[in-house]
C-alpha angles and dihedrals in degrees: 000000000000119000120178090338092307121112111234136173142192114272117237127185114257119249104256127183112266094211139030116209108209116237124255125253116218136185119238091274096051097261113147116250099168132009145156115256118197114235128179133218121204116218127192126211106246098218096043117135089219101059094120093053091043091050090052092051096047093045090064090072102020129080091237128086121236090256092051091050091050091051090051090052093046094049095049125094094199123105089229117033121208109230108168131011140188091045117166124223094263093054092047090052091050093050092046092050092050092048091052092045090055093045094243109167115247089232091066097062131036134185121217119198119213133169127238123201108236131188112201093189090054106195100003110115087351097153093048092048091048090054092045091054090053100042095044097038095122091046095049093041110029125180115286112275128232126255095012133098095220132025116208120212124228123265124241121212114202127204089236118121104209093206091056089043089058090054093050093047091051091052095045092049089055091049091051096046094051102036098034095210127172086256140335129218136195139186136182118193132186101239095208096053106020089235117152108236095178135006128176145166122197132244087060124207132205110246089206090064107026102129093105095044117107119242091241091060090054093060116108096232093180090070101069135094125354137309115216132183128168109278091001128091123164106195101169120047124183129203100174124066100181148338116222139180116256120259144049095300094049117178128195118255123215112234131178124216090202096049105035114006110046099153092095098246105119093044121018112194097212136013122210160259127211117252117263115278096037127099122252143154129207116189140159122229121245105016092229123046087006118209103175139044114211124199123183125170140166127202119222097347112200094213109049093170089070094054101097094041098046097044091050089047091053090050090051092051091054096043092050092045093051089049091051089052090050090240096127 
């Protein structure tokens, strides 16, 4: 179209992705710590003539009876009424097959796919993962892309070693159960690199069901202050190995703590020491040719007479576990 000698055209909205799949968080060995799991919701057309038959079919795999499903449909004001959610692929296939077998029109039932954030390791490294989700939110869930149906977020690879994390959590839980402190913290660092291999705060919480957990409990209390030991000072501690694009041909992405991530998660300038009056242990493992720095502390322990025993016991648990994993 030409208007006053200037070429012009009709504006049309760009094709933008309708969904962003949040990136995955991995430990240093590629084990999944957080990922998006597709789940499907089945919806029924409210004014369908086949609602009774549809209710019978859905009730086979749902927790509701046919009568309960019919009451849900009748009470709704929506054109399509959600009946059952969090359905896996096998259940969706079974419902679809039964609908087809009973000649139910496709227009009477629809399936809506959503994604649920899932944490396979449940409470292990929960506080660190919670912080990672916040600090790397724009990396894990970027803006929807153009000319694609789905935009995939970038993946974050942490320095955490999940096997070592299990050992630390086992030791910290024992400290907490015997000393009954306000909370207990633990940290294992690779001395040569400053990389955090395990970090925990007890009480734990399950990231898959954290809606009732207070914000204070979600704080990674191990990552504050400074850890000192004679002849050993770790001044820079890292919790993130890499950020990569999603997919088979993943490529590393440059990211700047100063420019984009200023909440002190990727690089923490100083790690810390428990306040005076609380029990703590700082040790290197093994004693000779040390590879790891271990920090365990408890705040306001109720049973001070157990302090020497329980901290040494925690150290033994971790040393024996690392030896069993052939890591010392």
